[in-house]
N, C-alpha and C positions, 0 to 999 in steps of 0.2 A: 154707729151703733156702742155701746159700752159692753167690754167681754173681761170675762174674769182670768187672770194671769194667775196659771196652780204651778205649784214650786218645782222645778225637775228632781225623779226618785234621784239622782247624785245626791244632794243637799239633804238627804231625809235617813241619812246613816247613821241613830239616832247613839252609836257607840264611840262612833269617830268625833273630833273639834273641828267647826268650823273653820276655816284661815280664813283671816282676815288682816287686809294688807291694805292702812292709812298713809295715804301722798301727802304730807304736807304736815306738818304741826304749830299753825299757826292757831287764827283766829278759830277758822272751824273746825281742825283737826284738834283741836288742845280740847274741844265741847265734844267733838262724838266719841276720840278716844276715854271721857271721862265718867260721859254715858253710858259708855259700851259693860262697863262690868255690872253694871242692872241686867243689863239684854244674857249676858254670861245666866248670871244665877237664877235668871226669870227663867232660860231655857234646860239645864237640870234642871225644874221645876218641874219644867213639862216635858219631862221622860229624855231629852236630847242631854245620853249622859256626860260627852266629851264638853259641851258647850261653847265654847268661841278659844279660837287662839289669835290673840291679835299681837299684831307686828305693824311698827311705827319709822317708816322710814323720815326721814328730813336730816337736809344738811349744813343747813343754819341754825350759827348762833343764837342766845337769845341778848339781845339789845335793851337798853335804860325803854328804850319806846312802849316793848312790845310786853312794859308791864302794865300800863294803863290797862289794855283790853282782856290779854293774855294773863291764863293763872301762872305766871311766874313772880318770885319775887327779885328783890333787887340783888340779894346774896349767884338768884339762879347765872345772873348776866354774865359773857362769856364761855359757859357751857355752851353743847351739844342741848337742841329743844328735846329733840326723838326722846334721847337719853334720860333728858334731867322728869320730863311726864312718865315714862314707863320704870324706871327705878320706885316712883312718885306712886304709881299706880299697882304697881307688881308691892312697896312693902304695907300700904293700908291695907289688899281687898287679899294678902297672899297667892298673888298670881306669880304666875312662870311668864310674863309675855315681854317681847322681846323688842328692841330697838337698833336702827340703823340708822349711824348715822351721816348718809352719804346723800346727795341727787339722786333723784330718780328718773331716768334715763331709758330708752328706748327696749335694750336690752336687759334689762335689770332681773326679770322675771327667767331670764335663760339659764341663768346658774343656781334656778332657789329649782331643787330636784322636784322639793311639795309646793307647787306653788298655789296660790290662795284661791277658794274658793269665790270671792269677792274683795274686792277693792274698790276704795272709799277716798275716790278724790275733793283731795282740798288743799287747790292751788288759785294760782289767781294768777294767771300771765296763760297766754296764748300758745306758747314753746311749755311749759310743763303735760298742756294737758292732751298736746301732741305727742310730747315724749309718753305716756299712761296711753294714750288710739291706738300705735303705732306697737307699744308692749304686746295689749290685749285681742288684735288683732291680726298677730300671726298666725297662719293656719294650724300649729301646731300647742298652738297657747289653748290651757284649760279653762281658764277664768270663764263661769259661769255666769258672775252680775260683775257690772262698773255705775258705784253711784253716784254722782257728780254732786256736789253743795259749790254754789259759789254766789256772791252776793258782791253789792255796791255801797253807795253811803246810805240807804235808806229802803233798800229789798236786795231778797235773794230769791234763788230757785234750790234744789235738789230736784235730781231724774238720776229715776234707776231706766237700766238696760242691760239687755244680754250682747254682748258683741261678738259678729260673725269670728267664728273660729272653732277650734275643734271639739268646743263646747256645746255651740251654740249655731246649725245649723241653718240657712234662710228657710224662712219661713213665714207665713202671715201674721202670723200672731208669738212672733217674737217678738220680746221690750225692743224699741229701739232706743238708741241710746242718748244720748246731751250731744254726741258729735254728728251725730244721723239728723234730728232733729234740727238744729242749728250750727252747724257744717262752720261758720264762723268765728265761734268759741274755741274753736284749733287751729286756725288760720292763723300760722305763721306770719305771711305776707301781711296780713292787716294793720300790722304796727300790736302797742303792746300799750294797757291806759299808763297811767303814772303811778312810777315805780312806790311802794311803800314811804309814809312818812320817819323824815325822822325825829321831830317831838312832839310831846304828849298833846298840844294844842294841836296840830295839825291833824294827826292820827285819830280827835275825835270829830273832827270837822270831814275827815271824811269816809268815816262813817262813823254812824251813830250807834251805842254800844247797844247789845243786847239780841242786834241781829244773826251773829254769828248760835247765838244759846237756843234762840226758836227755830234755827233753820234743821241744829242739830237733833233739837229735842223732837222737832217734826218728822225728820227722815227716821230716827233711830224708831218712832214708834210705830209708824208705815213697816219697817224691817221686824219690827217683832210681831206684829202679826200677821206677816207672808211668813215667818217662822210657826210661828204657832198653830195654825188656822190650813196654812197653806196653798192662799188664796189670794188674790188682792184686786181688786178694782180700780185700782190708780197706781201712779209707777210715779209720782212727781207731783208738784207744788212752785206755785209765786206765792212768795209773801212781800208786800210791802208795807213797811213801819208808818208812812204817814198817814192810811187811809185804814190800815188792821185789817186789810183784805186777805183771804186768801185764796189764791183758783188753783186750782188739785188738775192734773195733766191722765185721763183717764186710759184706762187700759182702749184703745180706741182705736183700731186703723183706719180709721176715716178721717179720724183725726191726725192720726200721723201724717195721712197723704197730704190733707190742706194745707200742714203745718208746715211739711215741704216745700210744698207750691209756692207758698207763701214767701218763706225764708230766700227760695232760689228766687222768686222779683225782687225781692230787698237786695240782695245782692247784686243782681244786674242791674237793677239802676244807680245804685253804686258806684262799681264799675265806670257807669257811663259820664257820671260824675266828672270822676278821675283824670278820662280820655282829654 
């Protein structure tokens, strides 16, 4: 049965900015960042005077290949991705958001006295997702939500969850994270998918244009409804560009159990084949 998720009271302090940390400034991360100023402005109109305060972390530099599918110009090549994007957003919108030109790791949140309310993971490796998972599930971490975006050549997904930590206790109604529903996504022992391509042709072959924008816009629309109305009946979705279909992930504890059982069976079968 589909239930309704309610925004925690800790996220309803209208005079304080909601702190958002984006991990990864690639295709999904850049698309999310460029959409967040619109959500920031909408929230101020809705009565959330603080709006959003966004931080973007990425240790990579812009390459020529990045200029094919990501919002970078040839003049950006060699510069840090996070720094370029944050400077661009701040200059255009008059904001004071922050760039952290470094790689995220499992201890990244320990040194941050005012931790994020929401982490948006836009990474493309299991190791990077494992780092986020380790960071947000520490017993004393106060991250309320972890939104994960990921994709392959012609499909992708976004899943909003509440990691088990100081902010989220065990509960049947707690939104399950992507790592709880699909553990293989953060399983470093499963190996990694092929690394990003090194040419423009390969980049377009391995990933069709606009996948990132579709996922980012859909995920931000979901967040907008949560922050405006305080409730959600879905906490993610799966998009297939080949068919044009989108399947939502409902707020449904029974569905979560089915997904976890199915994932466990699939993982067990895969391990047996490797023996």
